[in-house]
N, CA, C and O of each residue as an XYZ file, in Angstrom:
1000
protein
N     145.113    153.516     84.685
C     145.053    153.797     83.666
C     143.244    154.204     83.214
O     142.769    154.700     82.193
N     142.582    153.707     84.551
C     141.070    153.675     84.398
C     140.695    155.176     83.862
O     140.035    155.372     82.841
N     141.261    156.291     84.781
C     140.786    157.531     84.384
C     141.025    157.901     82.830
O     140.191    158.578     82.229
N     142.403    157.349     82.096
C     142.277    157.590     80.896
C     141.257    157.468     80.115
O     140.898    158.308     79.289
N     140.561    156.052     80.416
C     139.665    155.221     79.696
C     138.363    155.945     79.935
O     137.561    156.066     79.008
N     138.103    156.458     81.205
C     136.642    156.918     81.396
C     136.782    158.061     80.472
O     135.980    158.001     79.541
N     137.713    159.278     80.455
C     137.692    160.261     79.586
C     137.461    160.138     78.366
O     136.706    160.924     77.795
N     138.032    159.185     77.767
C     138.207    158.915     76.699
C     136.876    158.323     76.006
O     136.582    158.678     74.865
N     136.185    157.528     76.634
C     134.763    156.830     76.291
C     133.997    158.117     75.908
O     133.369    158.210     74.854
N     134.104    159.303     77.012
C     133.093    160.608     76.360
C     133.671    160.879     75.197
O     132.753    161.126     74.414
N     134.547    160.954     74.736
C     135.045    161.576     73.385
C     134.671    160.441     72.060
O     134.273    160.798     70.951
N     134.866    159.271     72.414
C     134.876    158.593     71.054
C     133.347    158.365     70.579
O     132.891    158.402     69.436
N     132.700    158.118     71.804
C     131.159    158.070     71.324
C     130.530    158.834     70.374
O     129.828    158.258     69.543
N     130.671    160.193     70.341
C     130.453    161.235     69.407
C     130.727    161.054     68.073
O     130.019    161.292     67.095
N     132.232    160.446     68.176
C     132.901    160.215     66.360
C     132.400    159.029     65.755
O     132.313    158.931     64.531
N     132.017    157.989     66.654
C     131.408    156.867     65.792
C     130.133    156.716     65.049
O     129.111    156.072     65.284
N     130.486    157.480     64.107
C     129.171    157.888     63.509
C     128.464    156.519     62.288
O     127.341    156.395     61.800
N     129.542    155.809     62.168
C     129.090    154.691     60.950
C     128.527    153.316     62.103
O     128.212    152.288     61.504
N     128.422    153.280     63.384
C     128.339    152.033     63.796
C     127.081    151.322     63.947
O     126.999    150.111     64.150
N     126.120    152.113     63.840
C     124.718    151.672     63.828
C     123.765    152.264     62.738
O     123.934    153.380     62.247
N     122.943    151.576     62.469
C     121.795    151.906     61.401
C     121.002    153.236     61.952
O     120.299    153.162     62.960
N     121.125    154.148     61.402
C     120.118    155.324     61.982
C     120.161    156.531     60.687
O     120.810    156.368     59.654
N     119.430    157.606     60.957
C     118.775    158.386     59.802
C     120.195    159.401     59.397
O     120.561    159.736     58.270
N     120.697    159.672     60.462
C     121.772    160.913     60.219
C     122.797    160.258     60.784
O     122.860    159.131     61.275
N     123.889    161.429     60.599
C     125.397    161.068     61.376
C     124.881    161.441     62.742
O     125.234    160.672     63.637
N     123.925    162.717     63.183
C     123.698    162.783     64.648
C     123.040    161.793     65.274
O     123.306    161.424     66.418
N     121.934    161.199     64.380
C     121.181    160.047     65.381
C     122.420    158.873     65.399
O     122.417    158.098     66.355
N     123.295    158.753     64.541
C     124.301    157.918     65.037
C     125.303    158.024     66.070
O     125.604    157.051     66.761
N     125.932    159.370     66.232
C     126.503    159.772     67.136
C     125.902    159.561     68.656
O     126.516    159.115     69.625
N     124.202    160.109     68.585
C     123.464    159.852     69.756
C     123.627    158.244     70.459
O     123.773    157.847     71.615
N     123.539    157.676     69.339
C     123.062    156.177     69.646
C     124.313    155.419     70.383
O     124.207    154.664     71.350
N     125.607    155.816     69.663
C     126.848    155.739     70.405
C     127.261    156.021     71.519
O     127.977    155.283     72.196
N     126.776    157.348     71.906
C     127.059    158.016     73.190
C     126.137    157.134     73.893
O     126.637    156.833     74.977
N     124.631    156.424     73.667
C     123.863    156.160     75.114
C     124.810    154.843     75.243
O     124.937    154.377     76.376
N     125.448    154.243     74.216
C     126.065    153.053     74.402
C     127.266    153.042     75.084
O     127.683    152.027     75.642
N     127.873    154.136     75.080
C     129.273    154.616     75.978
C     128.415    154.892     77.507
O     129.054    154.886     78.559
N     127.583    155.024     77.499
C     127.162    155.444     79.102
C     126.660    154.351     79.554
O     126.734    154.253     80.779
N     126.035    153.243     78.854
C     125.947    152.039     79.263
C     126.909    151.159     79.928
O     126.670    150.489     80.933
N     128.227    151.225     79.168
C     129.284    150.661     79.208
C     129.696    151.186     80.244
O     130.029    150.344     81.078
N     129.830    152.310     80.589
C     130.821    152.966     81.910
C     130.016    152.514     82.882
O     130.681    152.237     83.880
N     128.522    152.262     83.059
C     127.701    152.500     84.236
C     128.090    151.037     84.652
O     128.393    150.853     85.831
N     128.105    150.077     83.853
C     128.159    148.754     84.314
C     129.665    148.206     84.374
O     130.118    147.552     85.314
N     130.330    148.558     83.284
C     131.556    148.106     83.001
C     131.610    147.015     81.921
O     130.720    146.178     81.767
N     132.619    147.088     81.259
C     132.821    146.109     80.192
C     134.355    145.275     80.620
O     135.381    145.627     80.038
N     134.381    144.672     81.190
C     135.830    144.115     81.931
C     136.640    143.562     80.417
O     137.851    143.726     80.272
N     135.808    142.926     79.399
C     137.167    142.433     78.502
C     137.147    143.289     77.382
O     137.204    142.743     76.281
N     137.061    144.812     77.446
C     137.806    146.250     76.923
C     138.235    146.820     77.658
O     138.596    147.954     77.341
N     138.422    146.384     78.962
C     139.112    147.401     79.862
C     138.618    148.384     80.582
O     139.246    149.297     81.117
N     137.142    148.129     80.590
C     136.186    149.459     80.999
C     135.689    149.211     82.344
O     134.887    148.288     82.488
N     136.119    150.033     83.541
C     135.595    149.380     84.949
C     134.298    149.738     85.163
O     133.936    150.569     84.330
N     133.342    149.399     86.057
C     132.059    150.291     86.262
C     132.272    151.460     87.030
O     133.004    151.556     88.016
N     131.697    152.192     86.596
C     131.430    153.803     87.159
C     130.448    154.415     87.947
O     130.531    155.553     88.409
N     129.272    153.430     88.128
C     128.361    153.708     88.792
C     128.149    153.095     90.137
O     127.811    151.913     90.073
N     128.274    153.659     91.495
C     128.125    155.096     91.640
C     129.591    155.865     91.593
O     129.681    157.093     91.594
N     130.815    154.901     91.548
C     131.816    155.663     91.134
C     132.907    154.801     90.705
O     132.909    153.584     90.886
N     133.878    155.487     90.105
C     134.925    154.392     89.594
C     136.253    155.011     90.282
O     136.509    156.191     90.520
N     137.107    153.709     90.555
C     138.461    154.113     91.264
C     139.197    154.188     90.246
O     139.087    153.462     89.257
N     140.068    155.132     90.411
C     141.296    156.033     89.877
C     142.597    155.238     90.124
O     143.094    155.443     91.231
N     143.247    154.376     89.323
C     144.128    153.960     89.982
C     145.495    154.458     89.864
O     146.445    153.996     90.496
N     145.564    155.544     88.920
C     146.514    156.337     88.819
C     146.842    157.534     89.914
O     145.919    158.313     90.153
N     148.074    157.719     90.574
C     148.294    158.816     91.146
C     149.098    160.055     90.640
O     150.092    159.974     89.917
N     148.550    161.206     91.105
C     148.999    162.583     90.777
C     149.717    163.176     91.764
O     149.431    163.136     92.960
N     150.899    163.873     91.144
C     151.647    164.515     91.846
C     151.952    165.942     91.239
O     152.102    165.956     90.018
N     152.058    167.073     91.870
C     152.624    168.511     91.699
C     153.304    169.050     92.598
O     153.387    168.474     93.682
N     153.820    170.019     92.433
C     154.475    170.990     93.370
C     153.658    172.659     93.429
O     153.450    173.078     92.290
N     153.392    173.208     94.069
C     152.725    174.384     94.343
C     153.342    175.002     95.673
O     153.902    174.414     96.599
N     152.996    176.797     95.449
C     153.021    177.247     96.904
C     151.411    177.524     97.620
O     150.749    178.520     97.327
N     151.065    176.754     98.327
C     149.725    176.666     98.916
C     149.671    177.661    100.498
O     149.948    177.207    101.609
N     149.297    178.903    100.232
C     149.386    179.369    101.817
C     150.776    179.462    102.245
O     151.775    179.792    101.606
N     150.573    178.957    103.958
C     152.129    178.661    104.068
C     152.737    177.757    103.834
O     153.894    177.668    104.245
N     152.199    176.867    103.154
C     153.123    175.654    102.523
C     153.869    176.159    101.450
O     153.328    176.394    100.370
N     155.078    176.348    101.650
C     156.095    176.681    100.553
C     156.868    175.947     99.758
O     157.914    175.682    100.351
N     156.828    175.446     98.569
C     157.241    174.962     97.694
C     157.019    173.168     97.928
O     157.810    172.239     97.765
N     155.307    173.205     98.460
C     154.861    172.096     98.760
C     154.602    171.224     97.472
O     154.104    171.698     96.451
N     155.025    169.758     97.626
C     154.977    168.602     96.938
C     153.836    167.770     97.200
O     153.785    167.146     98.260
N     152.774    167.679     96.222
C     151.526    167.236     96.986
C     151.349    165.882     95.930
O     151.480    165.877     94.706
N     151.009    164.754     96.831
C     150.712    163.691     96.073
C     149.197    163.090     96.044
O     148.797    162.873     97.188
N     148.395    162.815     95.183
C     147.076    162.327     95.586
C     147.059    161.090     95.114
O     147.632    160.728     94.086
N     146.251    160.242     96.016
C     146.222    158.665     95.784
C     145.017    158.217     96.030
O     144.163    158.982     96.479
N     144.740    156.862     95.767
C     143.469    156.173     96.347
C     141.824    156.981     96.034
O     140.778    156.988     96.683
N     142.213    157.577     94.790
C     140.979    158.394     94.253
C     139.717    157.409     93.732
O     139.690    156.237     93.355
N     138.839    158.292     93.868
C     137.397    157.869     93.473
C     136.833    159.085     92.555
O     137.223    160.229     92.788
N     135.958    158.837     91.563
C     135.268    159.963     90.493
C     133.918    159.289     90.684
O     133.657    158.295     90.007
N     132.964    159.812     91.644
C     131.305    159.801     91.585
C     130.811    160.524     90.323
O     131.364    161.575     89.999
N     129.707    159.976     89.525
C     128.856    160.326     88.925
C     129.156    160.636     87.550
O     128.222    161.082     86.883
N     130.528    160.455     86.872
C     130.837    160.454     85.685
C     129.851    160.109     84.668
O     129.628    160.782     83.661
N     129.153    158.789     85.060
C     128.556    158.174     84.256
C     127.156    158.757     83.694
O     126.550    158.497     82.655
N     126.875    159.606     84.718
C     125.236    160.256     84.630
C     125.135    161.461     84.059
O     124.661    162.427     84.656
N     125.589    161.505     82.808
C     125.103    162.863     81.975
C     124.348    163.179     81.183
O     123.931    162.203     80.560
N     123.851    164.298     80.810
C     122.758    164.348     79.997
C     123.527    165.217     78.535
O     124.380    166.092     78.685
N     123.126    164.855     77.459
C     123.932    165.281     76.133
C     122.919    165.873     75.348
O     121.801    165.392     75.165
N     123.431    167.136     74.804
C     122.589    167.989     73.735
C     123.538    168.028     72.861
O     124.694    168.267     73.208
N     123.155    167.771     71.428
C     124.357    168.368     70.490
C     123.623    168.323     69.068
O     122.723    167.569     68.697
N     124.415    169.576     68.233
C     123.928    169.667     67.006
C     125.176    169.222     65.612
O     126.405    169.295     65.632
N     124.423    168.859     64.729
C     125.447    168.533     63.739
C     125.547    169.678     62.755
O     124.608    170.293     62.250
N     127.039    169.887     62.539
C     127.602    170.827     61.962
C     127.882    170.576     60.405
O     127.946    171.507     59.602
N     128.043    169.243     60.058
C     128.477    169.006     58.477
C     127.137    168.349     57.992
O     126.201    168.312     58.791
N     126.981    167.810     56.688
C     125.954    167.219     56.196
C     126.312    165.507     56.117
O     127.396    164.962     56.323
N     125.148    164.962     55.789
C     125.489    163.463     55.866
C     126.176    163.220     54.658
O     126.955    162.272     54.558
N     125.999    163.828     53.941
C     126.957    162.973     52.648
C     128.133    163.589     52.761
O     128.729    163.383     51.704
N     128.960    164.409     53.669
C     129.958    164.903     53.488
C     131.087    163.975     54.275
O     130.910    163.356     55.324
N     132.575    164.069     53.296
C     133.195    162.814     54.255
C     133.738    162.862     55.811
O     134.212    161.936     56.469
N     133.469    164.541     56.278
C     133.782    164.349     57.641
C     132.723    164.540     58.231
O     131.907    165.193     57.582
N     132.276    164.075     59.665
C     131.330    164.491     60.631
C     131.777    165.281     61.761
O     132.607    164.950     62.608
N     131.071    166.459     61.665
C     131.165    167.586     62.467
C     129.805    167.690     63.517
O     128.663    167.515     63.092
N     130.113    168.004     64.967
C     129.107    168.063     65.577
C     129.551    169.062     66.940
O     130.719    168.982     67.323
N     128.903    169.701     67.430
C     128.995    170.739     69.005
C     128.113    170.092     69.433
O     127.135    169.541     68.928
N     128.682    170.224     70.851
C     127.798    169.310     71.938
C     128.076    170.020     73.422
O     128.953    170.736     73.906
N     126.856    169.426     73.856
C     127.318    169.604     75.330
C     126.916    168.733     76.382
O     125.786    168.246     76.407
N     127.971    168.459     77.447
C     127.726    167.359     78.345
C     127.498    167.934     79.614
O     128.260    168.708     80.194
N     126.392    167.508     80.019
C     125.997    168.283     81.581
C     125.757    167.285     82.815
O     124.818    166.489     82.820
N     126.695    167.397     83.868
C     126.518    166.729     84.821
C     125.965    167.714     86.013
O     126.503    168.798     86.238
N     124.618    167.134     86.894
C     124.285    167.760     87.734
C     124.914    167.785     89.056
O     124.478    168.575     89.893
N     126.039    166.891     89.378
C     126.834    166.731     90.246
C     127.975    165.637     90.279
O     127.661    164.451     90.182
N     129.422    166.057     90.429
C     130.534    165.346     90.454
C     131.131    165.468     91.424
O     131.225    166.591     91.919
N     131.724    164.380     92.014
C     132.681    164.315     93.310
C     133.932    163.616     92.883
O     133.839    162.575     92.232
N     135.212    164.166     93.238
C     136.509    163.285     93.278
C     137.017    163.408     94.555
O     137.140    164.549     95.001
N     137.369    162.366     95.302
C     137.790    162.108     96.355
C     139.034    161.374     96.496
O     139.422    160.808     95.474
N     139.797    161.252     97.624
C     140.987    160.474     97.918
C     141.642    161.016     99.037
O     141.072    161.655     99.921
N     143.145    160.694     98.985
C     144.085    160.831    100.029
C     145.258    161.590     99.630
O     145.770    161.342     98.538
N     145.730    162.463    100.367
C     146.840    163.584     99.752
C     147.875    163.537    100.661
O     147.560    163.798    101.822
N     149.085    163.260    100.424
C     150.118    163.767    101.299
C     150.813    164.797    101.191
O     151.440    164.630    100.144
N     151.175    166.052    101.754
C     151.994    167.169    101.398
C     153.209    167.247    102.250
O     153.281    167.166    103.477
N     154.046    167.400    101.471
C     155.642    167.826    101.897
C     156.265    169.154    101.561
O     156.183    169.324    100.344
N     156.749    169.978    102.056
C     157.522    170.955    101.940
C     158.971    170.917    101.307
O     159.755    170.159    101.878
N     159.361    171.494    100.412
C     160.842    171.105    100.081
C     161.642    171.545    101.181
O     162.297    170.612    101.647
N     161.765    172.306    101.585
C     162.239    172.577    102.987
C     161.531    173.129    104.060
O     161.049    174.260    104.100
N     161.485    172.036    105.163
C     160.528    172.164    106.477
C     160.798    173.510    106.967
O     161.870    173.783    107.508
N     159.945    174.285    106.812
C     159.997    175.611    107.656
C     158.985    175.702    108.859
O     159.322    175.862    110.032
N     157.455    175.552    108.311
C     156.810    175.797    109.096
C     156.107    174.284    109.650
O     155.851    174.049    110.831
N     155.930    173.583    108.795
C     154.935    172.356    109.023
C     155.737    170.863    108.435
O     156.220    170.652    107.323
N     155.681    170.190    109.332
C     156.166    168.829    109.149
C     155.135    168.099    107.761
O     154.301    168.788    107.173
N     155.310    167.092    107.524
C     154.621    166.504    106.217
C     152.922    165.952    107.205
O     152.573    165.477    108.285
N     152.328    166.461    105.845
C     150.881    166.237    106.320
C     150.201    165.021    105.463
O     150.502    164.785    104.293
N     149.313    164.340    106.163
C     148.428    163.669    105.248
C     147.027    163.769    105.490
O     146.795    164.025    106.671
N     145.971    163.650    104.744
C     144.789    163.526    105.128
C     144.235    163.176    103.749
O     144.853    162.794    102.756
N     142.730    163.428    103.939
C     141.664    163.141    102.951
C     141.097    164.497    102.490
O     140.993    165.503    103.191
N     140.689    164.337    100.984
C     140.293    165.542    100.468
C     139.043    164.862     99.527
O     138.839    163.689     99.215
N     138.289    166.126     99.211
C     137.119    165.766     98.186
C     136.936    167.416     97.349
O     137.083    168.544     97.819
N     136.660    167.083     96.313
C     136.391    168.527     95.286
C     135.056    167.694     94.601
O     135.023    166.638     93.968
N     133.970    168.646     95.012
C     132.767    168.473     94.330
C     132.283    169.785     93.253
O     132.414    170.986     93.486
N     131.812    169.280     92.276
C     131.122    170.092     90.874
C     129.870    170.033     90.928
O     129.219    169.006     90.735
N     129.414    171.136     91.198
C     127.724    171.126     90.533
C     127.816    172.061     89.579
O     128.639    172.956     89.387
N     126.462    171.589     88.779
C     126.289    172.023     87.428
C     127.556    172.244     86.770
O     128.069    173.362     86.708
N     128.108    171.127     86.241
C     128.857    171.308     85.295
C     128.994    170.863     84.105
O     128.451    169.758     84.116
N     129.453    171.098     82.949
C     129.370    170.920     81.365
C     130.766    171.138     80.893
O     131.673    171.844     81.334
N     130.678    170.269     79.789
C     131.704    170.364     78.493
C     130.904    170.771     77.650
O     129.797    170.305     77.379
N     131.598    171.932     77.065
C     131.149    171.974     75.626
C     132.132    172.150     74.563
O     133.064    172.931     74.755
N     132.018    171.425     73.310
C     132.849    171.500     72.393
C     132.512    171.319     70.985
O     131.387    171.525     70.528
N     133.777    170.826     70.141
C     133.461    170.516     68.825
C     133.944    169.146     68.725
O     134.807    168.839     69.547
N     133.504    168.099     67.745
C     134.059    167.023     67.343
C     134.181    167.138     65.885
O     133.171    167.492     65.278
N     135.274    166.892     65.214
C     135.262    166.699     63.670
C     136.111    165.209     63.443
O     137.214    164.986     63.944
N     135.404    164.321     62.643
C     136.073    163.445     62.409
C     135.575    162.936     60.949
O     134.380    162.869     60.663
N     136.866    162.502     59.848
C     136.716    161.666     58.867
C     136.115    160.539     59.239
O     136.316    159.973     60.313
N     135.224    160.108     58.217
C     134.229    159.017     58.364
C     135.122    157.864     58.196
O     136.063    158.030     57.419
N     135.024    156.914     58.684
C     135.675    155.312     58.104
C     135.323    155.039     56.849
O     134.219    155.462     56.505
N     136.026    154.383     55.981
C     135.761    153.805     54.746
C     136.078    152.415     54.460
O     136.415    151.662     55.373
N     136.011    152.117     53.535
C     136.545    150.657     53.228
C     137.868    150.493     52.791
O     138.361    149.401     52.510
N     138.567    151.803     52.721
C     140.137    151.647     52.606
C     140.776    152.504     53.952
O     141.979    152.762     53.968
N     140.009    152.862     54.914
C     140.436    153.634     55.950
C     139.588    153.478     57.100
O     138.425    153.109     56.933
N     140.058    153.728     58.303
C     139.428    153.810     59.370
C     139.185    155.055     59.970
O     138.848    155.132     61.152
N     139.321    155.975     59.295
C     139.014    157.598     59.649
C     140.296    158.109     60.167
O     141.328    157.443     60.251
N     140.153    159.334     60.507
C     141.110    160.379     61.232
C     139.984    161.201     62.376
O     138.791    161.391     62.139
N     140.546    161.520     63.356
C     140.247    162.552     64.291
C     140.809    164.005     64.129
O     141.901    164.342     64.589
N     140.010    164.800     63.467
C     140.456    165.800     62.570
C     140.433    167.214     64.290
O     141.347    167.982     64.593
N     139.480    167.095     64.794
C     139.488    168.232     65.901
C     138.849    167.728     67.154
O     137.857    167.001     67.086
N     139.455    168.137     68.469
C     138.579    167.716     69.540
C     138.915    169.036     70.456
O     140.086    169.194     70.801
N     138.018    169.892     70.820
C     138.219    170.796     71.879
C     137.270    170.844     72.862
O     136.174    170.408     72.511
N     137.352    171.217     73.920
C     136.662    171.172     75.038
C     136.361    172.382     76.091
O     137.356    172.575     76.790
N     135.613    172.981     76.308
C     135.434    173.992     77.639
C     134.906    173.364     78.379
O     134.010    172.558     78.128
N     135.515    173.700     79.761
C     135.236    172.490     80.935
C     134.327    174.060     81.768
O     134.890    175.152     81.695
N     133.186    173.954     82.368
C     132.644    175.095     83.260
C     131.830    174.447     84.438
O     131.058    173.502     84.274
N     132.057    174.990     85.516
C     131.299    174.318     86.535
C     131.006    175.617     87.728
O     131.854    176.293     88.311
N     129.482    175.681     87.845
C     128.726    176.589     88.461
C     129.437    176.878     89.761
O     129.800    177.960     90.223
N     129.563    175.528     90.291
C     130.192    175.904     92.180
C     131.302    174.814     91.846
O     131.223    173.938     90.984
N     132.363    175.066     92.729
C     132.949    173.896     92.788
C     133.545    174.108     94.527
O     133.856    175.254     94.852
N     133.668    173.056     95.505
C     133.527    172.934     96.693
C     134.803    171.911     96.814
O     134.901    170.811     96.269
N     135.776    172.571     97.689
C     137.051    171.592     98.007
C     137.068    171.348     99.673
O     136.847    172.310    100.408
N     137.279    170.316    100.106
C     137.183    170.101    101.475
C     138.410    169.002    101.850
O     138.723    167.989    101.225
N     138.984    169.543    103.064
C     140.266    168.676    103.535
C     140.269    168.331    104.746
O     139.434    168.922    105.432
N     141.030    167.440    105.366
C     141.200    167.031    106.735
C     142.600    166.635    106.573
O     143.221    166.321    105.558
N     142.965    166.721    107.820
C     144.402    166.272    108.111
C     145.330    167.493    108.335
O     146.509    167.234    108.576
N     144.934    168.839    108.286
C     145.593    169.940    108.186
C     145.540    170.585    109.627
O     146.333    171.453    109.992
N     144.515    170.067    110.413
C     144.137    170.895    111.589
C     143.516    172.116    111.499
O     142.481    172.154    110.834
N     143.953    173.220    112.067
C     143.296    174.780    111.890
C     143.439    175.068    110.561
O     142.755    175.995    110.127
N     144.285    174.398    109.698
C     144.761    174.683    108.081
C     143.783    174.122    107.336
O     143.908    174.034    106.114
N     143.046    173.820    107.776
C     142.104    172.622    106.937
C     141.265    173.872    106.042
O     141.374    173.913    104.816
N     140.611    174.650    106.633
C     139.726    175.740    105.978
C     140.637    176.163    104.834
O     140.736    175.691    103.701
N     141.532    177.571    105.651
C     142.364    178.207    104.552
C     142.741    177.707    103.459
O     142.550    178.329    102.413
N     143.483    176.226    103.471
C     144.157    175.723    102.785
C     142.941    175.443    101.307
O     142.907    175.817    100.135
N     142.092    174.604    102.182
C     141.221    174.508    101.041
C     140.509    175.377    100.042
O     140.181    175.062     98.898
N     140.264    176.892    100.859
C     139.843    177.714     99.892
C     140.607    178.305     99.192
O     140.183    178.859     98.178
N     141.876    178.349     99.521
C     143.152    178.696     98.355
C     142.986    177.475     96.905
O     142.916    177.824     95.727
N     142.959    176.250     97.334
C     143.007    175.340     96.379
C     141.831    175.428     95.287
O     141.912    175.136     94.093
N     140.506    175.995     96.134
C     139.232    175.800     95.574
C     139.368    177.109     94.515
O     139.045    177.052     93.328
N     139.847    178.157     95.113
C     140.247    179.344     94.217
C     141.050    179.333     92.900
O     140.871    179.915     91.831
N     142.055    178.421     93.363
C     143.049    178.017     91.895
C     142.172    177.334     91.040
O     141.923    177.917     89.984
N     141.528    176.015     91.270
C     140.861    175.147     90.604
C     139.463    175.906     89.786
O     139.027    175.449     88.729
N     138.834    177.198     90.512
C     137.916    177.525     89.660
C     138.758    178.486     88.618
O     138.342    178.625     87.468
N     140.057    179.196     89.103
C     140.520    179.819     88.031
C     141.195    178.975     86.997
O     141.731    179.626     86.100
N     141.280    177.853     86.927
C     141.817    176.919     86.105
C     140.609    176.492     85.180
O     140.879    176.252     84.003
N     139.337    176.381     85.594
C     138.402    175.881     84.913
C     138.057    177.121     83.868
O     138.017    177.037     82.641
N     137.770    178.545     84.857
C     137.281    179.521     83.993
C     138.263    179.898     82.747
O     137.824    180.205     81.638
N     139.729    179.830     83.090
C     140.604    180.117     81.879
C     140.895    178.922     80.863
O     141.698    178.901     79.930
N     139.999    177.913     81.312
C     139.879    176.859     80.286
C     141.284    175.808     80.149
O     141.469    174.956     79.280
N     142.033    176.108     81.101
C     143.346    175.317     81.309
C     143.035    173.498     81.099
O     143.613    172.779     80.284
N     141.998    173.081     82.060
C     141.443    171.899     82.354
C     140.873    171.362     81.095
O     141.096    170.197     80.766
N     139.965    172.357     80.197
C     139.136    172.029     78.985
C     140.213    171.566     78.047
O     140.086    170.591     77.306
N     141.323    172.354     78.129
C     142.174    172.539     76.718
C     143.026    171.058     77.206
O     143.224    170.318     76.242
N     143.384    170.695     78.115
C     144.263    169.224     77.991
C     143.404    168.239     78.022
O     143.855    167.202     77.536
N     142.229    168.175     78.452
C     141.300    167.141     78.197
C     141.096    166.974     76.674
O     141.424    165.907     76.154
N     140.655    167.811     76.054
C     140.342    167.995     74.469
C     141.927    167.440     73.750
O     141.821    166.799     72.705
N     142.952    167.616     74.148
C     143.905    167.131     73.905
C     144.098    165.674     73.754
O     144.318    164.952     72.781
N     143.952    165.474     74.986
C     144.251    163.778     75.378
C     143.267    163.085     74.678
O     143.581    162.018     74.151
N     141.774    163.643     74.551
C     140.843    162.769     74.120
C     141.221    162.433     72.510
O     140.989    161.366     71.942
N     141.865    163.622     71.925
C     142.182    163.216     70.561
C     143.015    162.609     70.187
O     142.910    162.158     69.047
N     144.364    162.285     71.070
C     145.620    161.537     71.309
C     144.988    160.056     71.304
O     145.168    159.275     70.369
N     144.238    159.758     72.435
C     143.915    158.299     72.699
C     142.870    157.867     71.469
O     142.925    156.792     70.873
N     141.956    158.881     71.230
C     141.120    158.320     70.117
C     141.691    157.798     68.781
O     141.099    157.003     68.051
N     143.088    158.412     68.508
C     143.479    158.053     67.455
C     144.985    156.591     67.373
O     145.542    155.876     66.540
N     145.010    156.867     68.760
C     146.168    155.626     69.159
C     145.633    154.457     69.662
O     146.365    153.475     69.539
N     144.172    154.220     70.387
C     143.619    153.082     70.782
C     142.550    152.709     70.295
O     142.508    151.614     69.733
N     141.508    153.453     70.376
C     139.914    153.409     70.029
C     139.715    153.493     68.324
O     139.380    152.488     67.697
N     139.913    154.559     67.779
C     139.538    154.575     66.414
C     140.269    154.098     65.533
O     139.520    153.834     64.592
N     141.764    153.708     65.163
C     142.410    153.437     64.412
C     142.242    151.852     64.770
O     141.908    151.152     63.814
N     142.369    151.408     65.620
C     142.685    149.863     66.083
C     141.226    149.007     65.934
O     141.044    147.803     66.110
N     140.113    150.206     65.494
C     138.905    149.476     65.411
C     138.221    148.865     66.799
O     137.265    148.093     66.717
N     138.719    149.222     67.938
C     138.024    148.997     69.482
C     136.762    149.505     69.400
O     135.739    148.995     69.857
N     136.876    150.570     68.777
C     135.560    151.037     69.132
C     134.231    150.497     68.613
O     133.138    150.890     69.019
N     134.447    149.417     67.534
C     133.334    148.641     66.903
C     133.391    147.702     68.112
O     132.265    147.640     68.604
N     134.125    147.077     68.664
C     133.876    146.118     69.775
C     133.153    146.348     70.690
O     132.530    145.476     71.296
N     133.110    147.831     70.994
C     132.168    148.093     72.265
C     131.067    148.623     71.796
O     130.310    148.969     72.703
N     130.538    148.896     70.359
C     129.079    149.144     70.065
C     128.555    147.573     69.699
O     127.350    147.340     69.796
N     129.408    146.593     69.312
C     128.880    145.081     69.525
C     128.369    144.511     70.668
O     127.489    143.654     70.755
N     129.110    145.160     71.695
C     128.647    144.616     72.913
C     127.560    145.151     73.749
O     127.209    144.608     74.797
N     126.929    146.435     73.178
C     125.775    147.387     73.484
C     124.823    146.442     72.832
O     123.871    146.088     73.528
N     124.927    145.865     71.354
C     124.181    144.982     70.810
C     123.673    143.704     71.303
O     122.564    143.169     71.280
N     124.879    143.362     71.778
C     124.801    141.951     72.821
C     124.255    142.000     74.030
O     124.033    140.975     74.674
N     123.974    143.237     74.476
C     123.464    143.284     75.790
C     122.344    144.435     75.895
O     122.624    145.397     76.610
N     121.229    144.417     75.309
C     120.425    145.387     75.392
C     119.638    145.129     76.739
O     118.937    146.099     77.028
N     119.575    144.276     77.475
C     119.104    144.299     78.689
C     119.340    145.462     79.442
O     118.405    146.072     79.960
N     120.622    145.855     79.556
C     121.028    147.069     80.269
C     120.358    148.431     80.054
O     120.440    149.354     80.864
N     119.582    148.485     78.712
C     118.935    149.733     78.310
C     118.007    150.217     79.254
O     118.025    151.269     79.893
N     116.987    149.060     79.243
C     115.978    149.119     80.391
C     116.414    149.428     82.180
O     115.984    150.239     83.000
N     117.388    148.419     82.241
C     117.555    148.392     83.600
C     118.430    149.930     84.041
O     118.384    150.355     85.195
N     118.974    150.433     83.262
C     119.839    152.007     83.810
C     119.192    152.954     83.080
O     119.496    154.060     83.527
N     118.352    153.040     82.053
C     117.337    154.100     81.778
C     118.312    154.695     81.154
O     118.731    155.716     81.699
N     118.827    154.354     80.131
C     120.069    155.165     79.442
C     119.961    155.271     77.975
O     120.788    155.862     77.281
N     118.720    154.569     77.452
C     118.182    154.933     75.911
C     117.359    156.298     75.955
O     116.306    156.601     76.516
N     118.277    157.028     75.120
C     117.358    158.607     74.778
C     116.571    158.353     73.824
O     115.830    159.232     73.385
């Protein structure tokens, strides 16, 4: 579940607009985003947030089936994964709503200069025609990556914790590189096919749509309505020493 928690922290931080004393909803959102970045970098075990700097371990495995080059009906399992660079973002945002509105809305851009996902893969064809089962290592490197989108939330008040109204994300990367080992002479051509497929998925925003929907669901069911987000903001208030150490104050 560490992968899910990592992604959701990026989303809820912009929504927690009443957690700190600041002049505007945007100021509050930026302050909470800085808190989330600090928490992700060093980890908050009591809230189930693992350290993300220099990388976070993804404990969940991912499996899918696809035709990849000469691998027909291949079943692919990805495991033992790490994600490097996730806590090292830059944020710009604009406020779309008025401070007096019942809802707070933002347009935002999260930017990473470098991200890397690496791990182990197992590949098996449904019908072994050309290849036996294959094992190896993979890495996916993203350069100049950004998430652009909008977030809209009904603000919490005395009678309600608030609701998440909208969360959409467009994921774009200037360059994507896929590297494989374990396939022998097929390492390079298979990696090229996977790289092309991943770039197409990003350009068509298939991955961004999924992340936006997932963030909305997790905010509503885990962080926002339960008040867990306020526990995290309290952690940041109780640990101001991490601000200077990690250079995470904006």
